[in-house]
C-alpha positions in Angstrom: 0.0 0.0 0.1 1.3 3.4 -0.9 0.5 5.7 1.9 2.1 8.7 0.6 1.5 10.8 -2.6 4.4 12.8 -4.2 3.6 15.5 -6.6 6.4 17.5 -8.2 8.8 16.3 -5.5 6.6 17.5 -2.7 5.5 15.1 0.0 1.7 15.4 0.3 1.3 13.3 3.4 3.4 11.5 6.0 3.3 9.0 8.8 3.7 10.3 12.3 4.7 7.6 14.8 4.0 8.6 18.5 5.3 6.5 21.4 6.6 7.1 25.0 10.2 6.5 23.9 12.0 7.1 20.6 13.9 4.4 18.7 17.1 6.5 19.3 17.6 7.4 23.1 20.1 9.7 24.7 22.3 9.5 27.7 25.3 11.2 29.4 28.6 9.3 29.7 31.4 11.2 31.4 29.5 14.5 30.7 29.2 13.7 27.1 25.9 13.0 25.2 25.6 9.6 23.8 23.0 8.2 21.3 22.0 4.5 20.9 19.3 2.4 19.8 16.4 1.8 22.3 16.2 -1.8 23.7 12.4 -1.4 24.0 10.3 -4.0 22.1 8.2 -1.4 20.4 11.1 0.6 18.9 12.9 -2.6 17.9 9.9 -4.0 16.3 8.9 -0.9 14.4 12.4 0.4 13.4 12.6 -1.5 10.2 9.0 -0.6 9.2 9.2 3.1 10.1 12.3 3.7 8.0 10.6 2.4 4.8 8.1 5.4 4.7 8.2 9.1 4.7 7.7 9.3 8.5 8.7 11.0 11.6 8.8 9.6 15.2 7.7 11.6 18.3 8.7 10.5 21.8 10.7 10.9 25.0 14.5 11.0 24.1 15.5 9.2 27.5 16.7 12.1 29.6 15.0 14.5 31.8 15.2 18.3 31.3 17.1 19.0 34.5 20.0 16.9 33.4 20.7 18.7 30.2 21.7 22.3 29.4 20.0 24.4 26.7 23.0 23.9 24.4 22.7 20.0 24.9 19.0 20.2 24.4 19.6 21.7 20.9 22.3 19.2 20.2 19.9 16.3 21.0 17.1 17.9 18.8 19.5 18.2 15.8 21.0 14.8 16.2 17.7 13.1 16.4 16.2 15.1 13.6 18.7 13.3 11.2 16.8 10.1 12.2 13.5 12.0 11.6 13.0 12.0 15.4 11.3 14.7 17.4 11.9 14.7 21.2 9.3 15.5 23.9 11.3 16.8 26.9 10.0 16.0 30.4 11.0 17.3 33.7 11.9 15.0 36.6 8.6 15.6 38.4 6.6 15.0 35.2 8.4 11.7 34.3 8.2 10.5 37.9 4.6 11.0 38.3 3.6 10.1 34.6 5.8 7.2 34.0 6.8 5.6 37.3 3.6 6.8 38.8 0.5 6.5 36.7 1.9 4.3 33.9 3.6 1.7 36.0 1.8 1.8 39.3 -1.7 2.2 37.9 -2.2 1.2 34.2 0.5 -1.6 34.0 -0.6 -3.7 37.0 -4.3 -3.2 36.4 -4.1 -4.2 32.7 -2.0 -7.3 33.7 -4.8 -8.3 36.3 -2.7 -7.3 39.4 -5.2 -5.1 41.2 -3.5 -5.4 44.5 -0.3 -3.9 43.1 -2.4 -0.9 41.7 -2.5 2.6 43.1 -5.0 5.2 42.3 -3.2 8.5 42.8 -4.9 11.6 41.5 -1.7 13.7 41.3 -0.1 10.8 39.2 -3.2 11.0 36.8 -3.0 14.8 36.5 0.6 14.4 35.5 -0.4 11.7 33.0 -2.9 14.2 31.6 -0.2 16.9 31.3 2.4 14.8 29.6 -0.2 13.5 27.1 -1.0 17.2 26.3 2.7 17.9 25.9 2.9 15.1 23.2 -0.3 16.4 21.6 1.4 19.8 21.3 4.3 18.2 19.6 2.2 16.3 17.1 0.3 19.3 16.2 3.5 21.2 15.4 4.3 18.6 12.8 1.0 17.3 11.6 -0.6 18.6 8.4 -3.7 17.8 6.5 -3.5 14.3 4.9 -1.0 12.9 7.5 -1.5 9.6 9.2 -0.9 9.6 12.9 -0.1 6.4 14.8 -0.1 6.4 18.6 1.3 3.5 20.5 0.7 1.9 23.8 -0.5 2.6 27.4 1.5 5.6 28.2 -0.5 7.7 25.6 -4.2 6.4 26.1 -5.5 10.1 26.2 -3.6 11.3 23.0 -6.0 10.1 20.2 -8.8 12.1 21.7 -6.7 15.1 22.4 -5.6 15.2 18.8 -9.1 14.7 17.5 -10.4 17.7 19.5 -7.8 19.9 18.0 -7.6 18.4 14.5 -11.0 16.9 13.8 -10.3 15.5 10.3 -7.1 13.7 11.4 -6.5 10.1 10.3 -5.5 8.6 13.7 -4.5 4.9 14.7 -3.9 3.6 18.1 -2.3 0.3 19.1 -2.0 -1.0 22.6 1.0 -3.3 23.1 -0.3 -4.7 26.5 -3.4 -6.7 27.3 -6.7 -4.8 27.6 -8.4 -6.3 30.6 -12.0 -7.5 31.0 -14.5 -4.8 31.6 -14.9 -5.8 35.3 -11.3 -5.1 35.8 -11.1 -1.9 33.6 -14.1 -0.4 35.6 -11.9 -0.4 38.7 -10.1 2.7 37.4 -11.4 5.9 38.8 -10.6 7.6 35.3 -11.9 4.7 33.2 -14.3 7.1 31.2 -11.4 9.4 30.3 -9.0 6.7 29.3 -11.6 4.9 27.2 -12.8 8.1 25.5 -9.1 8.7 24.7 -8.6 5.5 22.8 -12.0 6.1 21.0 -10.8 9.3 19.5 -8.9 7.1 17.1 -10.1 5.9 13.7 -8.7 2.3 14.4 -7.9 0.8 17.8 -5.7 -2.2 17.4 -5.0 -5.1 19.9 -2.9 -8.2 19.9 -5.7 -10.6 20.2 -9.5 -10.9 19.8 -9.9 -11.5 23.5 -8.6 -7.9 24.1 -10.8 -6.6 21.3 -13.8 -8.2 23.0 -12.8 -6.8 26.3 -12.5 -3.2 24.8 -15.9 -3.4 23.0 -17.5 -4.7 26.2 -16.1 -1.6 28.1 -17.3 0.7 25.4 -20.7 -0.8 25.7 -20.9 -0.9 29.5 -19.4 2.5 30.1 -20.7 4.6 27.2 -23.6 2.6 25.7 -21.8 2.1 22.3 -22.9 -1.0 20.3 -20.8 -2.1 17.3 -21.2 -3.6 14.0 -18.4 -6.2 13.6 -16.1 -4.1 15.6 -17.1 -0.8 13.9 -18.5 2.0 16.1 -20.2 4.9 14.9 -19.0 7.9 17.0 -20.5 11.5 17.0 -17.9 12.8 14.5 -15.8 9.9 13.3 -15.8 6.1 12.8 -13.8 3.7 14.9 -12.8 0.3 14.0 -11.6 -2.0 16.7 -9.6 -5.1 15.4 -6.9 -7.5 16.3 -3.4 -7.2 14.8 -1.0 -9.7 16.4 2.4 -8.0 16.3 5.0 -9.9 14.2 8.8 -9.8 14.4 11.5 -9.0 11.8 11.6 -12.6 11.0 14.5 -12.5 8.4 16.7 -10.6 10.9 16.6 -13.4 13.5 16.6 -16.4 11.0 19.5 -14.9 9.0 21.5 -13.9 12.2 21.1 -17.6 13.5 22.8 -18.8 10.4 25.7 -16.3 10.6 29.2 -17.3 11.3 29.6 -14.9 14.2 26.4 -16.4 16.0 27.6 -20.0 15.4 30.9 -19.2 16.9 29.2 -17.7 19.8 26.9 -20.6 20.2 29.9 -23.0 20.2 31.5 -21.1 23.1 28.4 -21.4 25.1 28.1 -25.2 24.5 31.5 -25.6 25.5 31.2 -23.8 28.8 28.1 -25.9 29.5 30.0 -29.1 28.7 27.2 -30.7 26.5 24.5 -30.3 29.2 20.8 -29.8 28.0 20.0 -26.1 28.0 16.7 -24.5 29.1 16.6 -20.8 28.3 14.4 -18.1 30.2 14.7 -14.6 29.1 12.5 -11.8 30.3 12.5 -8.3 31.7 12.4 -8.4 35.5 8.7 -7.9 35.9 6.1 -9.5 38.2 3.8 -10.1 35.4 6.4 -12.5 33.7 6.0 -15.3 36.2 9.7 -15.7 36.8 9.4 -16.8 40.5 6.7 -19.5 39.5 9.0 -20.6 36.6 11.9 -21.2 39.0 9.7 -23.0 41.5 8.5 -25.3 38.6 12.2 -25.9 37.7 12.8 -26.9 41.3 9.9 -29.2 41.1 11.1 -30.7 37.9 14.5 -31.6 39.5 12.5 -33.3 42.5 10.1 -35.2 40.1 13.0 -36.1 37.8 16.2 -36.4 39.7 17.9 -38.3 36.8 18.3 -34.8 35.2 20.5 -33.4 37.9 23.8 -32.7 36.4 22.3 -33.1 32.9 20.4 -29.9 32.5 21.0 -26.3 33.1 18.6 -23.3 33.3 19.9 -20.2 31.8 17.9 -17.4 33.5 18.2 -13.9 31.9 16.4 -11.1 33.8 16.8 -7.7 32.2 16.6 -4.8 34.8 13.4 -2.9 34.5 11.8 -0.1 36.5 14.4 -0.4 39.2 13.0 2.6 41.1 9.7 0.9 41.8 9.2 -1.0 45.2 7.4 -4.2 43.7 10.4 -4.6 41.3 13.0 -4.2 44.0 11.2 -6.8 46.1 10.9 -9.3 43.1 14.6 -8.9 42.5 15.3 -9.9 46.1 12.9 -12.7 45.8 14.5 -14.1 42.7 18.1 -13.9 44.3 16.9 -15.8 47.2 15.0 -18.3 45.3 17.9 -19.0 42.9 20.4 -19.4 45.7 18.0 -21.8 47.5 17.5 -24.0 44.4 21.2 -24.0 43.5 22.1 -24.8 47.1 19.3 -27.6 47.2 20.2 -29.4 43.9 23.6 -28.2 42.9 26.9 -30.2 43.1 30.5 -29.7 42.6 30.9 -29.0 38.8 27.2 -28.4 38.3 25.1 -25.3 39.0 21.5 -25.9 38.2 20.6 -22.2 37.4 22.9 -19.6 35.6 21.6 -16.4 36.5 22.2 -13.1 34.4 20.8 -9.9 35.7 21.6 -7.9 32.5 20.7 -7.7 28.9 22.7 -9.2 26.0 23.8 -7.8 22.7 21.9 -9.0 19.7 24.4 -11.7 18.5 24.7 -13.1 22.0 21.0 -13.2 22.3 20.6 -15.1 19.0 23.3 -17.6 20.1 21.4 -18.2 23.3 18.3 -19.0 21.2 20.3 -21.2 19.0 21.8 -23.3 21.8 18.7 -23.7 23.9 17.0 -27.0 23.8 14.0 -25.7 25.4 12.7 -22.1 25.6 10.7 -21.5 28.8 8.2 -18.5 28.4 5.6 -18.5 31.0 4.3 -15.1 31.7 1.3 -14.8 34.1 -0.1 -12.2 31.6 1.4 -10.8 28.5 0.1 -8.7 25.7 2.1 -10.7 23.1 5.5 -11.9 24.0 8.0 -11.5 21.1 10.7 -13.6 22.8 8.5 -16.7 22.1 8.5 -15.7 18.4 12.1 -14.8 18.2 13.2 -18.2 19.7 11.2 -20.1 16.9 12.6 -17.8 14.1 16.1 -18.6 15.3 15.6 -22.3 14.9 15.9 -22.7 11.2 16.6 -26.4 10.4 17.3 -26.8 14.1 15.6 -28.6 17.0 14.2 -26.8 20.0 11.0 -26.8 22.0 8.9 -23.8 23.0 6.9 -24.1 26.3 4.6 -21.2 26.3 2.0 -19.7 28.7 -1.6 -19.8 27.7 -2.0 -16.3 29.0 0.5 -14.8 26.5 -0.9 -13.3 23.4 1.5 -15.2 21.2 0.0 -18.4 22.1 -3.0 -17.5 19.6 -0.4 -18.0 16.7 2.1 -20.5 18.3 -0.4 -23.4 19.1 2.1 -26.0 18.3 4.1 -25.1 21.3 3.7 -27.0 24.6 1.0 -24.8 26.1 0.8 -24.6 30.0 -0.9 -22.8 32.7 1.7 -20.5 34.2 0.4 -21.2 37.7 0.3 -25.0 37.4 4.0 -26.0 38.5 3.5 -29.6 38.1 2.3 -29.0 34.5 5.4 -26.9 33.7 7.6 -29.5 35.2 6.0 -32.3 33.1 6.3 -30.0 30.0 10.0 -29.5 30.6 10.3 -33.4 30.8 8.3 -33.8 27.6 10.3 -31.3 25.8 13.7 -32.8 26.8 12.5 -36.2 25.6 10.9 -35.2 22.6 12.1 -36.7 19.2 13.9 -34.4 16.8 11.3 -35.2 14.1 8.5 -34.2 16.6 10.2 -30.9 17.3 10.6 -30.0 13.6 7.0 -31.0 12.9 5.9 -28.5 15.6 8.4 -25.7 14.7 8.0 -25.6 10.9 4.4 -24.5 10.8 5.0 -21.8 13.4 8.0 -20.6 11.5 6.0 -20.3 8.2 3.4 -18.4 10.0 5.8 -15.9 11.5 7.6 -15.6 8.2 4.2 -14.7 6.5 2.9 -12.4 9.2 6.1 -10.5 10.1 6.3 -7.0 11.6 6.0 -5.2 8.3 3.0 -7.2 7.3 1.5 -6.4 10.7 2.1 -2.7 10.3 0.8 -2.7 6.8 -2.3 -4.5 7.8 -2.9 -1.9 10.4 -2.3 1.0 8.0 -4.6 -0.7 5.3 -7.4 -1.1 8.0 -6.9 2.5 8.8 -7.1 3.6 5.3 -10.3 1.6 4.7 -12.3 3.1 7.7 -11.0 6.7 6.7 -12.4 6.0 3.2 -15.7 4.9 4.7 -15.7 7.9 6.9 -15.0 10.3 4.3 -17.8 8.8 2.2 -20.2 9.7 5.0 -18.6 13.0 5.6 -19.2 13.9 1.9 -22.9 14.0 2.8 -22.4 16.0 6.0 -24.2 19.2 6.4 -21.4 21.7 6.0 -21.9 25.4 6.7 -22.1 25.9 3.0 -24.8 23.3 2.7 -26.6 24.7 5.7 -26.5 28.0 4.0 -28.1 26.6 0.9 -30.7 24.9 2.7 -31.7 28.0 4.5 -31.6 30.1 1.5 -34.1 27.5 0.0 -36.1 27.8 3.1 -36.1 31.5 2.9 -37.3 31.7 -0.7 -40.1 29.1 -0.2 -43.7 29.7 0.6 -45.0 26.1 1.0 -42.9 24.2 3.5 -43.2 20.8 4.9 -41.0 19.8 7.8 -40.8 16.2 9.2 -39.0 15.9 12.5 -38.2 12.7 14.4 -38.0 13.1 18.0 -35.7 10.7 20.1 -32.2 11.0 19.0 -33.1 14.0 16.7 -34.7 16.7 18.8 -33.5 15.2 22.3 -30.4 13.1 23.1 -31.0 9.4 22.2 -29.1 8.3 25.3 -31.7 9.7 27.5 -34.0 7.1 29.1 -37.6 6.6 27.7 -39.1 8.2 30.7 -36.7 11.1 31.0 -36.6 12.4 27.3 -39.0 15.1 27.7 -38.9 18.2 25.6 -37.1 21.2 27.3 -38.2 24.9 27.0 -35.8 25.6 24.3 -37.1 22.8 22.1 -40.7 24.0 22.8 -39.8 27.6 21.9 -38.1 26.4 18.5 -41.1 24.3 17.5 -43.4 27.0 18.6 -41.8 29.7 16.5 -41.6 27.5 13.5 -45.3 26.4 13.5 -46.3 30.1 14.0 -44.8 30.8 10.5 -48.0 30.3 8.3 -45.8 29.1 5.4 -44.8 26.1 7.5 -46.4 22.7 8.0 -44.6 21.1 10.8 -45.0 17.4 11.7 -43.3 15.4 14.5 -43.2 11.8 13.5 -42.2 9.5 16.3 -42.3 6.0 17.6 -43.7 7.5 20.9 -47.2 6.8 22.0 -49.9 9.4 21.2 -50.6 10.2 24.9 -47.0 11.4 25.4 -47.0 13.4 22.1 -50.4 14.9 23.0 -49.1 15.9 26.4 -45.8 17.5 25.1 -47.0 19.0 21.9 -50.7 19.1 21.9 -51.0 22.9 22.4 -48.8 23.5 19.2 -50.3 24.0 15.8 -48.4 21.0 14.3 -49.1 17.6 13.0 -48.3 14.5 15.0 -47.5 10.9 14.1 -47.4 8.4 17.0 -46.2 4.6 17.2 -44.2 4.9 13.9 -47.4 5.8 11.9 -50.2 3.8 13.5 -51.7 7.1 14.8 -51.8 10.6 13.0 -53.1 14.0 14.1 -53.3 16.8 11.6 -53.4 20.4 12.6 -56.6 21.3 14.5 -58.0 17.8 14.2 -58.3 14.7 16.3 -56.3 11.7 16.4 -56.9 9.0 13.7 -55.9 5.5 13.2 -54.4 4.6 9.9 -56.2 1.8 8.3 -58.3 -1.1 9.8 -55.6 -2.5 12.4 -56.0 -5.2 15.0 -54.2 -5.9 18.2 -55.5 -9.4 18.8 -52.0 -10.8 18.0 -50.7 -9.3 21.3 -52.3 -12.0 23.4 -50.0 -14.6 21.6 -46.7 -12.4 21.8 -47.0 -10.9 25.4 -46.4 -14.1 27.3 -43.1 -14.6 25.5 -42.1 -11.0 26.3 -43.1 -11.4 29.9 -41.0 -14.5 30.3 -38.0 -12.5 29.0 -38.7 -9.7 31.4 -38.6 -12.3 34.3 -35.2 -13.7 33.0 -33.7 -10.2 32.3 -33.2 -7.8 35.2 -33.7 -4.3 34.1 -35.9 -4.9 31.0 -39.5 -3.8 30.7 -42.4 -4.0 28.3 -44.1 -0.9 26.9 -47.6 -1.6 25.3 -48.7 0.7 22.4 -51.9 0.5 20.7 -50.8 -1.6 17.9 -47.3 -2.7 19.0 -45.4 -4.3 21.9 -42.0 -2.9 22.8 -39.4 -4.7 24.9 -37.0 -2.1 26.4 -33.6 -3.3 27.6 -31.7 0.0 28.0 -30.9 -0.8 31.7 -30.0 -4.5 31.2 -26.3 -5.7 31.4 -25.2 -5.2 27.7 -23.7 -8.7 27.4 -26.8 -10.3 28.7 -28.8 -8.0 26.5 -27.1 -9.2 23.4 -27.9 -12.9 24.3 -31.5 -12.1 25.1 -32.1 -10.2 21.9 -30.7 -13.0 19.9 -32.8 -15.6 21.9 -36.0 -13.5 21.6 -35.7 -12.7 18.0 -35.4 -16.4 17.1 -38.5 -17.2 19.4 -40.5 -14.4 17.9 -39.8 -15.3 14.3 -41.8 -18.6 14.9 -44.7 -16.8 16.6 -45.0 -14.2 14.0 -45.2 -16.4 10.9 -48.2 -15.5 8.8 -49.4 -12.6 11.2 -48.1 -9.7 9.0 -45.9 -8.6 11.9 -42.4 -7.0 11.8 -39.8 -7.5 14.5 -37.7 -4.3 14.7 -34.6 -3.9 16.7 -34.0 -0.2 17.6 -32.1 1.8 20.1 -32.0 -0.6 23.1 -35.5 -1.8 22.1 -37.2 -4.7 20.3 -40.6 -3.8 18.8 -43.2 -6.1 17.2 -45.8 -4.3 15.0 -47.8 -4.6 12.0 -45.7 -4.6 8.7 -47.9 -1.8 7.2 -47.3 0.6 10.0 -44.3 2.8 9.3 -43.3 6.4 9.1 -43.2 6.5 5.3 -46.9 5.6 4.9 -47.9 8.1 7.5 -45.8 10.9 5.9 -47.6 10.3 2.5 -50.7 11.9 4.1 -49.0 15.3 4.2 -46.7 14.9 1.1 -49.6 14.5 -1.2 -51.5 17.5 0.3 -49.9 20.3 -1.8 -47.2 21.1 -4.3 -44.6 21.9 -1.6 -41.6 24.1 -2.7 -39.5 23.2 0.4 -39.6 19.8 2.0 -37.4 18.6 4.9 -37.1 15.3 6.8 -34.8 14.5 9.7 -34.3 11.4 12.0 -31.7 9.1 13.5 -32.5 5.6 13.2 -33.7 2.7 10.8 -37.3 3.7 11.4 -36.7 7.1 9.7 -35.5 5.3 6.5 -39.1 4.7 5.5 -39.7 8.4 5.8 -36.6 9.3 3.8 -37.6 7.0 1.0 -41.0 8.7 0.6 -39.6 12.1 0.2 -39.3 13.5 -3.3 -35.9 14.0 -5.0 -35.8 17.7 -4.3 -36.4 17.3 -0.5 -33.7 17.6 2.1 -33.5 14.3 3.9 -31.0 14.3 6.8 -29.6 11.5 9.0 -28.5 12.3 12.5 -25.1 10.7 13.1 -22.5 9.0 11.1 -24.3 5.9 10.3 -25.0 4.9 6.5 -28.5 5.9 5.3 -30.5 6.5 2.2 -30.8 10.1 3.4 -29.0 12.6 1.3 -27.2 14.3 4.1 -25.9 13.5 7.5 -25.6 15.9 10.5 -23.5 15.2 13.6 -25.6 15.7 16.7 -28.9 16.8 18.3 -27.3 20.2 19.1 -26.6 20.5 15.4 -30.1 19.8 14.5 -31.4 22.4 17.0 -29.0 24.9 15.6 -30.2 24.3 12.0 -33.8 24.6 13.2 -32.9 27.7 15.0 -31.5 29.1 11.7 -35.0 28.5 10.1 -36.6 30.3 13.1 -34.3 33.4 12.6 -35.3 33.6 9.0 -39.0 33.2 9.8 -38.8 35.9 12.5 -36.8 38.2 10.2 -39.4 37.9 7.4 -42.2 38.5 9.8 -40.5 41.6 10.9 -40.0 42.8 7.3 -43.8 42.2 6.6 -44.7 44.2 9.7 
């Protein structure tokens, strides 16, 4: 996919990558600035992709502002600019509260299902907001119309919305590299609404697995009431697609390195030092989510269960220092030191140490050498968004044996199903899997590894990134297609000019979701004084025929609007009331069918807490706005299936609306009701507006010259879209102003 269009040598659009840390980071050594490649998984994974495009990268450069002079700051900026990187400088206090505070004491533990490790500190959150704003400021200094902005990870959850608010037409992607927790866990956050809304400012929100996608969509439904259509959510002013994109690795880099002479030479040195012993490899950042302590205890149990392997096998444990300033990590380091000492003391002998412990990282070639010599890779995190180490190990085993033992709670397990999959808390299962791995035949090992290698080769990091960008391009095209129908100020001006020059005007207005906020509950969505004033002034213009056409019952409409000189349509067209006339029933309708349907609805009310039945003259409505969203989805599906068998040959429609399921006669609809007014006169201005599927029948009945308008971003047969209820009222207020001005001119 070609993201960027070049015309006469000028770049028309670019990719702006935004992450907490830049791929090139700075440090000071003996008073001199140094620049090196970041060891972070994100920077490593995306570095090759990023350099293929006309792109820039925004992030923290690795040093706090107090540690550098103004001259050094300028040097950092100029040096990083050569790599197309733009630094965001943070003070010590900002970094402490934002990164070590909110990111790593709140989001990280909670999203990894460690609520007992989670702190909820308001000062930390406020700093998190401030830093996200600093990132937003830097993005907007660089971003231009047509650019694509790709925001990464949990440190910047608020950023997509912040950018959207200041650059509404931006193309924004967001990817979360850690798990997204279940809605029950996510809702523990005091700032859950803000963080969720932040992510939902994007056009595409990507996660490693479909489980995380499901959790996110459930949270969007529970917290904000948003339903989705195959992962697509229609927001007030943009579309959001939520999907799974399992992150790949630079497969060729690992596979080629494993075959290089330098790595083979390094691997021979390691084998020589271990004197032919079987090698189990464990590599992780030092983090409580990685299950390192449980892994060591399982290895201890393995040696107890299979004593014949004493002196035969060695565990190489690599724990890369991480977040050394946080108490939980310091305690973990102490726990591991003691545990390793105990196991080595318990099982070791002269000439054999069961565990070789390295509290440091390794250069790339030495890392690949470790992958190459390892007979078993033990990757058993308690919770992990993906875990690229598992993929790197398999990629380094070209035409070579080796067994991957992988936790079922790592995101990578969805792609590496041929591995020995274990429960990271089941020490006996891990011990048995180690024995299985060490005794597995070479042919079985290759049979498992080859399919995984082919999969990783096909879906490498570049393919992952391109898939994400392709999805972002698709959703933006769909959004732009809808926005081409948007009521812009220019179109609103044309509409109002047409209104002004007309003398016979017919105006159809839906009620819920059009004149009042659709998120209001059925009992609370009563018209306010401003709305009554707007409608009153519109109907006082003798050139206007105003009709409110709603699914509400006639009693409610009569109570709210009976004193206005307007037409009313109730129950989607079953009842009509023309100006200065009584309510009339459209056609010979019966309601004897209700006796057959009502008992079923009553059963579902009893089984579904929060639901209720509304009985209209010629329809029954099952409301489930207050029902648990996940349960509601199940009940709607069950009830629809059950109703289909009861409504056969009864000329009944089963209609699913905004948190309602309605059963009514097929020939009752807003379009048929509207015809009563449409055929009255040769109108020279006609206007119809609504927000849901019941209004589509109205739009279809309006003639070609009419203004049909859909409220919201959803697809519709209406000619135009308008964003919100407030925009509808603003448009109607414009009509009122014209009518009032014309009355003054006549006077």
